[in-house]
MIBA-565745 format. One record per residue: residue number from 0; residue in one letter; x, y, z of N, C-alpha, C, O in turn. Coordinates in nm, 3 decimals, padded with zeros to 5 digits. Layout:
BEGIN
REC   resi   resn       n_u       n_v       n_w      ca_u      ca_v      ca_w       c_u       c_v       c_w       o_u       o_v       o_w
REC    NUM      a         X         Y         Z         X         Y         Z         X         Y         Z         X         Y         Z
...
# end
This chain:
BEGIN
REC   resi   resn       n_u       n_v       n_w      ca_u      ca_v      ca_w       c_u       c_v       c_w       o_u       o_v       o_w
REC      0      m   -00.366    01.297    01.190   -00.442    01.186    01.136   -00.352    01.099    01.049   -00.334    01.126    00.930
REC      1      t   -00.298    00.998    01.108   -00.212    00.907    01.033   -00.273    00.767    01.029   -00.201    00.668    01.025
REC      2      c   -00.405    00.761    01.032   -00.472    00.631    01.041   -00.437    00.538    00.924   -00.428    00.417    00.942
REC      3      f   -00.417    00.593    00.805   -00.380    00.512    00.689   -00.250    00.437    00.717   -00.242    00.315    00.700
REC      4      w   -00.148    00.512    00.760   -00.017    00.453    00.786   -00.019    00.365    00.910    00.046    00.261    00.913
REC      5      d   -00.093    00.406    01.012   -00.105    00.325    01.135   -00.167    00.188    01.102   -00.120    00.085    01.150
REC      6      a   -00.272    00.189    01.021   -00.340    00.064    00.986   -00.246   -00.029    00.908   -00.239   -00.149    00.936
REC      7      i   -00.176    00.026    00.813   -00.084   -00.056    00.733    00.026   -00.113    00.821    00.053   -00.234    00.817
REC      8      l    00.090   -00.029    00.900    00.198   -00.077    00.986    00.150   -00.183    01.085    00.225   -00.273    01.121
REC      9      s    00.024   -00.173    01.130   -00.028   -00.270    01.225   -00.046   -00.409    01.164   -00.057   -00.508    01.237
REC     10      t   -00.048   -00.417    01.032   -00.065   -00.548    00.966    00.067   -00.619    00.942    00.069   -00.739    00.914
REC     11      l    00.177   -00.546    00.951    00.307   -00.607    00.920    00.349   -00.706    01.027    00.339   -00.678    01.147
REC     12      d    00.396   -00.821    00.983    00.448   -00.920    01.077    00.596   -00.946    01.046    00.652   -00.887    00.954
REC     13      k    00.657   -01.032    01.123    00.801   -01.056    01.110    00.842   -01.106    00.973    00.957   -01.088    00.933
REC     14      n    00.750   -01.168    00.898    00.782   -01.216    00.764    00.772   -01.106    00.658    00.824   -01.121    00.547
REC     15      d    00.705   -00.996    00.691    00.690   -00.885    00.597    00.812   -00.795    00.593    00.851   -00.746    00.487
REC     16      y    00.872   -00.772    00.709    00.984   -00.678    00.716    01.100   -00.711    00.621    01.150   -00.621    00.555
REC     17      p    01.144   -00.838    00.612    01.252   -00.867    00.517    01.216   -00.835    00.371    01.304   -00.801    00.291
REC     18      l    01.088   -00.846    00.336    01.046   -00.813    00.200    01.060   -00.664    00.172    01.069   -00.621    00.057
REC     19      l    01.062   -00.586    00.279    01.081   -00.441    00.267    01.228   -00.403    00.282    01.264   -00.286    00.265
REC     20      g    01.312   -00.502    00.315    01.453   -00.475    00.336    01.484   -00.430    00.478    01.587   -00.367    00.502
REC     21      v    01.396   -00.464    00.571    01.412   -00.425    00.712    01.431   -00.552    00.794    01.356   -00.648    00.775
REC     22      p    01.529   -00.555    00.885    01.545   -00.674    00.972    01.417   -00.704    01.049    01.344   -00.613    01.088
REC     23      k    01.390   -00.833    01.071    01.266   -00.879    01.135    01.235   -00.814    01.269    01.119   -00.786    01.299
REC     24      n    01.336   -00.790    01.349    01.312   -00.740    01.484    01.323   -00.588    01.497    01.321   -00.536    01.608
REC     25      r    01.334   -00.518    01.387    01.349   -00.372    01.392    01.215   -00.303    01.369    01.146   -00.334    01.272
REC     26      r    01.180   -00.211    01.453    01.059   -00.130    01.436    01.095   -00.007    01.353    01.206    00.046    01.365
REC     27      i    01.003    00.036    01.271    01.028    00.154    01.189    00.918    00.258    01.213    00.805    00.224    01.248
REC     28      t    00.954    00.383    01.192    00.856    00.491    01.204    00.774    00.499    01.076    00.809    00.439    00.975
REC     29      k    00.667    00.574    01.082    00.585    00.595    00.963    00.667    00.663    00.852    00.657    00.626    00.735
REC     30      q    00.747    00.761    00.891    00.828    00.831    00.792    00.930    00.738    00.728    00.952    00.743    00.607
REC     31      q    00.993    00.652    00.808    01.089    00.555    00.753    01.017    00.458    00.659    01.069    00.423    00.553
REC     32      f    00.898    00.415    00.698    00.819    00.323    00.616    00.787    00.385    00.480    00.803    00.321    00.376
REC     33      i    00.741    00.509    00.482    00.707    00.575    00.356    00.831    00.595    00.270    00.826    00.577    00.148
REC     34      t    00.942    00.630    00.332    01.068    00.645    00.258    01.108    00.513    00.192    01.152    00.513    00.077
REC     35      i    01.092    00.403    00.262    01.121    00.270    00.206    01.031    00.243    00.087    01.077    00.200   -00.018
REC     36      l    00.901    00.269    00.104    00.807    00.246   -00.006    00.845    00.330   -00.128    00.847    00.279   -00.240
REC     37      k    00.874    00.456   -00.106    00.909    00.544   -00.218    01.035    00.493   -00.290    01.043    00.500   -00.412
REC     38      s    01.131    00.442   -00.214    01.256    00.394   -00.275    01.235    00.265   -00.355    01.318    00.231   -00.440
REC     39      k    01.127    00.194   -00.328    01.104    00.066   -00.394    00.998    00.073   -00.504    00.959   -00.031   -00.558
REC     40      s    00.954    00.191   -00.537    00.853    00.204   -00.644    00.922    00.213   -00.779    00.946    00.322   -00.832
REC     41      k    00.951    00.099   -00.834    01.017    00.091   -00.965    00.911    00.101   -01.074    00.792    00.083   -01.048
REC     42      i    00.953    00.130   -01.193    00.862    00.154   -01.304    00.770    00.036   -01.333    00.656    00.055   -01.377
REC     43      d    00.817   -00.086   -01.309    00.737   -00.203   -01.346    00.670   -00.271   -01.225    00.635   -00.388   -01.233
REC     44      f    00.653   -00.200   -01.114    00.601   -00.266   -00.995    00.458   -00.317   -01.010    00.414   -00.399   -00.930
REC     45      l    00.387   -00.271   -01.110    00.248   -00.316   -01.128    00.233   -00.434   -01.224    00.121   -00.475   -01.254
REC     46      n    00.343   -00.489   -01.272    00.334   -00.599   -01.368    00.264   -00.723   -01.313    00.197   -00.794   -01.388
REC     47      n    00.278   -00.750   -01.183    00.216   -00.868   -01.123    00.096   -00.835   -01.036    00.053   -00.917   -00.954
REC     48      i    00.041   -00.715   -01.052   -00.069   -00.668   -00.968   -00.193   -00.642   -01.053   -00.184   -00.593   -01.166
REC     49      t   -00.307   -00.678   -00.996   -00.434   -00.639   -01.058   -00.515   -00.559   -00.956   -00.497   -00.574   -00.835
REC     50      w   -00.602   -00.475   -01.007   -00.693   -00.397   -00.925   -00.833   -00.434   -00.971   -00.872   -00.406   -01.085
REC     51      n   -00.909   -00.497   -00.884   -01.042   -00.549   -00.919   -01.036   -00.632   -01.048   -01.126   -00.626   -01.132
REC     52      g   -00.928   -00.710   -01.060   -00.912   -00.800   -01.173   -00.853   -00.738   -01.298   -00.832   -00.808   -01.397
REC     53      q   -00.826   -00.608   -01.297   -00.777   -00.538   -01.415   -00.626   -00.516   -01.408   -00.572   -00.484   -01.302
REC     54      k   -00.559   -00.533   -01.522   -00.416   -00.501   -01.535   -00.403   -00.352   -01.563   -00.502   -00.284   -01.590
REC     55      f   -00.280   -00.301   -01.557   -00.254   -00.159   -01.575   -00.181   -00.132   -01.706   -00.093   -00.207   -01.747
REC     56      s   -00.219   -00.023   -01.771   -00.148    00.020   -01.892   -00.015    00.082   -01.851    00.007    00.112   -01.733
REC     57      d    00.073    00.101   -01.947    00.202    00.165   -01.919    00.182    00.305   -01.861    00.254    00.345   -01.770
REC     58      k    00.085    00.378   -01.914    00.058    00.514   -01.867    00.009    00.511   -01.722    00.052    00.593   -01.640
REC     59      e   -00.080    00.420   -01.689   -00.130    00.408   -01.552   -00.016    00.372   -01.456   -00.008    00.425   -01.345
REC     60      q    00.070    00.282   -01.499    00.184    00.245   -01.416    00.272    00.367   -01.387    00.315    00.387   -01.273
REC     61      l    00.297    00.446   -01.487    00.378    00.566   -01.471    00.311    00.665   -01.376    00.378    00.726   -01.292
REC     62      e    00.180    00.682   -01.388    00.106    00.774   -01.302    00.110    00.730   -01.155    00.126    00.813   -01.066
REC     63      h    00.096    00.600   -01.130    00.100    00.550   -00.992    00.240    00.567   -00.933    00.255    00.604   -00.817
REC     64      r    00.341    00.540   -01.013    00.478    00.557   -00.964    00.505    00.704   -00.933    00.566    00.736   -00.831
REC     65      e    00.459    00.793   -01.019    00.478    00.936   -00.996    00.405    00.981   -00.869    00.459    01.061   -00.793
REC     66      a    00.285    00.932   -00.847    00.209    00.969   -00.728    00.285    00.930   -00.601    00.284    01.004   -00.502
REC     67      i    00.351    00.817   -00.604    00.431    00.772   -00.489    00.555    00.860   -00.474    00.589    00.902   -00.363
REC     68      q    00.621    00.888   -00.584    00.745    00.966   -00.580    00.724    01.109   -00.529    00.810    01.162   -00.459
REC     69      i    00.612    01.170   -00.562    00.589    01.309   -00.521    00.517    01.321   -00.387    00.492    01.433   -00.341
REC     70      y    00.485    01.209   -00.325    00.414    01.212   -00.197    00.496    01.288   -00.092    00.615    01.265   -00.077
REC     71      n    00.430    01.378   -00.021    00.496    01.461    00.079    00.493    01.392    00.215    00.390    01.393    00.283
REC     72      i    00.603    01.333    00.255    00.613    01.264    00.383    00.584    01.359    00.499    00.525    01.318    00.600
REC     73      n    00.624    01.482    00.487    00.605    01.578    00.595    00.458    01.613    00.618    00.425    01.673    00.720
REC     74      g    00.371    01.578    00.526    00.229    01.610    00.539    00.144    01.496    00.592    00.021    01.505    00.587
REC     75      i    00.205    01.390    00.643    00.125    01.273    00.683    00.029    01.303    00.798   -00.072    01.235    00.813
REC     76      g    00.060    01.403    00.879   -00.029    01.439    00.989   -00.160    01.500    00.943   -00.254    01.511    01.021
REC     77      n   -00.167    01.539    00.816   -00.289    01.597    00.760   -00.381    01.491    00.701   -00.486    01.523    00.645
REC     78      g   -00.343    01.365    00.713   -00.424    01.256    00.660   -00.379    01.215    00.520   -00.309    01.290    00.451
REC     79      h   -00.420    01.096    00.481   -00.389    01.044    00.348   -00.519    01.036    00.271   -00.615    00.974    00.316
REC     80      d   -00.523    01.099    00.157   -00.643    01.099    00.073   -00.645    00.968   -00.005   -00.601    00.961   -00.119
REC     81      t   -00.697    00.863    00.059   -00.697    00.729    00.000   -00.785    00.727   -00.124   -00.902    00.763   -00.120
REC     82      s   -00.726    00.684   -00.233   -00.796    00.674   -00.360   -00.868    00.540   -00.370   -00.834    00.445   -00.299
REC     83      s   -00.965    00.531   -00.459   -01.031    00.402   -00.481   -00.935    00.303   -00.546   -00.956    00.182   -00.538
REC     84      c   -00.831    00.355   -00.610   -00.721    00.273   -00.662   -00.594    00.339   -00.611   -00.526    00.413   -00.683
REC     85      d   -00.561    00.311   -00.485   -00.455    00.382   -00.416   -00.317    00.331   -00.456   -00.291    00.211   -00.453
REC     86      s   -00.229    00.422   -00.493   -00.095    00.388   -00.539   -00.014    00.315   -00.432    00.058    00.221   -00.464
REC     87      f   -00.026    00.357   -00.307    00.051    00.293   -00.200   -00.003    00.152   -00.170    00.076    00.063   -00.137
REC     88      l   -00.132    00.131   -00.180   -00.185   -00.005   -00.159   -00.143   -00.097   -00.274   -00.118   -00.215   -00.252
REC     89      l   -00.134   -00.043   -00.393   -00.083   -00.121   -00.507    00.062   -00.162   -00.482    00.099   -00.278   -00.501
REC     90      l    00.143   -00.065   -00.440    00.284   -00.094   -00.415    00.300   -00.193   -00.300    00.384   -00.283   -00.306
REC     91      l    00.221   -00.177   -00.196    00.227   -00.269   -00.083    00.192   -00.411   -00.126    00.256   -00.507   -00.083
REC     92      s    00.091   -00.425   -00.210    00.054   -00.556   -00.262    00.172   -00.619   -00.337    00.197   -00.738   -00.323
REC     93      h    00.242   -00.538   -00.414    00.358   -00.586   -00.490    00.473   -00.625   -00.397    00.526   -00.736   -00.407
REC     94      l    00.511   -00.535   -00.308    00.628   -00.560   -00.223    00.609   -00.676   -00.127    00.700   -00.755   -00.104
REC     95      l    00.489   -00.687   -00.071    00.463   -00.792    00.028    00.404   -00.918   -00.036    00.383   -01.019    00.032
REC     96      r    00.377   -00.911   -00.167    00.319   -01.024   -00.241    00.189   -01.070   -00.174    00.173   -01.187   -00.139
REC     97      v    00.097   -00.974   -00.157   -00.027   -01.001   -00.086   -00.148   -00.957   -00.168   -00.139   -00.880   -00.263
REC     98      k   -00.261   -01.008   -00.126   -00.390   -00.961   -00.174   -00.441   -00.866   -00.067   -00.441   -00.899    00.051
REC     99      i   -00.485   -00.749   -00.109   -00.543   -00.652   -00.016   -00.690   -00.635   -00.050   -00.726   -00.607   -00.164
REC    100      e   -00.773   -00.653    00.051   -00.915   -00.628    00.036   -00.945   -00.500    00.114   -00.929   -00.496    00.236
REC    101      h   -00.986   -00.398    00.043   -01.018   -00.269    00.104   -01.168   -00.247    00.093   -01.223   -00.238   -00.017
REC    102      y   -01.233   -00.240    00.206   -01.377   -00.220    00.211   -01.405   -00.072    00.237   -01.386   -00.023    00.349
REC    103      y   -01.450   -00.003    00.134   -01.486    00.138    00.149   -01.638    00.148    00.150   -01.705    00.122    00.050
REC    104      m   -01.691    00.187    00.264   -01.837    00.201    00.278   -01.908    00.074    00.227   -02.006    00.082    00.153
REC    105      n   -01.858   -00.041    00.266   -01.911   -00.173    00.230   -01.894   -00.210    00.084   -01.956   -00.306    00.037
REC    106      h   -01.811   -00.138    00.011   -01.778   -00.173   -00.128   -01.637   -00.231   -00.128   -01.543   -00.166   -00.084
REC    107      k   -01.623   -00.354   -00.176   -01.493   -00.422   -00.172   -01.409   -00.388   -00.295   -01.453   -00.400   -00.409
REC    108      i   -01.285   -00.344   -00.266   -01.186   -00.313   -00.369   -01.071   -00.410   -00.348   -01.021   -00.424   -00.237
REC    109      i   -01.028   -00.477   -00.456   -00.926   -00.580   -00.443   -00.799   -00.544   -00.519   -00.802   -00.516   -00.639
REC    110      y   -00.688   -00.546   -00.445   -00.553   -00.529   -00.500   -00.489   -00.667   -00.486   -00.480   -00.719   -00.375
REC    111      s   -00.444   -00.726   -00.594   -00.395   -00.861   -00.581   -00.264   -00.888   -00.654   -00.249   -00.856   -00.772
REC    112      f   -00.171   -00.947   -00.580   -00.048   -00.999   -00.638   -00.086   -01.126   -00.713   -00.181   -01.195   -00.674
REC    113      q   -00.014   -01.158   -00.817   -00.046   -01.273   -00.901   -00.066   -01.401   -00.821   -00.164   -01.472   -00.842
REC    114      t    00.024   -01.433   -00.731    00.010   -01.548   -00.642    00.034   -01.501   -00.498    00.146   -01.512   -00.447
REC    115      p   -00.070   -01.448   -00.433   -00.052   -01.387   -00.301   -00.016   -01.490   -00.194   -00.062   -01.604   -00.197
REC    116      r    00.066   -01.446   -00.099    00.106   -01.533    00.011    00.014   -01.516    00.132    00.015   -01.600    00.223
REC    117      k   -00.065   -01.408    00.134   -00.163   -01.387    00.240   -00.260   -01.277    00.198   -00.241   -01.211    00.096
REC    118      i   -00.363   -01.257    00.279   -00.462   -01.152    00.254   -00.457   -01.054    00.370   -00.451   -01.093    00.486
REC    119      i   -00.459   -00.925    00.336   -00.468   -00.817    00.435   -00.599   -00.743    00.408   -00.631   -00.713    00.293
REC    120      r   -00.673   -00.713    00.514   -00.802   -00.646    00.498   -00.802   -00.510    00.570   -00.757   -00.496    00.684
REC    121      f   -00.855   -00.412    00.498   -00.871   -00.278    00.553   -01.014   -00.232    00.531   -01.083   -00.282    00.442
REC    122      g   -01.057   -00.139    00.611   -01.186   -00.076    00.593   -01.167    00.074    00.598   -01.069    00.122    00.655
REC    123      s   -01.260    00.147    00.540   -01.254    00.293    00.550   -01.391    00.352    00.524   -01.480    00.288    00.467
REC    124      n   -01.405    00.476    00.568   -01.523    00.555    00.539   -01.473    00.692    00.494   -01.357    00.705    00.456
REC    125      r   -01.556    00.791    00.499   -01.513    00.922    00.448   -01.403    00.988    00.530   -01.340    01.083    00.483
REC    126      g   -01.379    00.940    00.653   -01.281    01.008    00.735   -01.182    00.920    00.809   -01.096    00.971    00.880
REC    127      h   -01.194    00.788    00.793   -01.107    00.701    00.872   -01.071    00.575    00.793   -01.153    00.520    00.719
REC    128      f   -00.946    00.531    00.810   -00.893    00.410    00.746   -00.845    00.319    00.859   -00.776    00.365    00.950
REC    129      y   -00.881    00.192    00.854   -00.849    00.103    00.966   -00.825   -00.040    00.919   -00.865   -00.081    00.810
REC    130      r   -00.758   -00.113    01.006   -00.733   -00.256    00.983   -00.865   -00.328    01.015   -00.931   -00.299    01.114
REC    131      k   -00.901   -00.421    00.930   -01.025   -00.497    00.950   -00.998   -00.631    01.011   -01.091   -00.708    01.035
# end
């Protein structure tokens, strides 16, 4: 069950890859993608991000960075336990400079870069995460 990673990768276009440090025409695996994300989770990555309009405290920023750093890439086949304030969606919003709208059971959760260049939409329920 890699639906979380499959959905995210399916949203990436040729303009997103350079923001991740990947050439436009190169395809990457889920494991490579997660490795890239982990390498780019700097301590201040949440400075330009809000979650449902809220900024993050220093402690929250540290906790989200730690959650990304300790993520077990080898366990992706067991599914991703998507949080209502998911660390990887926060980081993705930062790296791609996007607004992410995540609809969980018809409840909208917004991750937003200060001046987003586009909007990405996802949906999920208790067992599946998908591109909307």
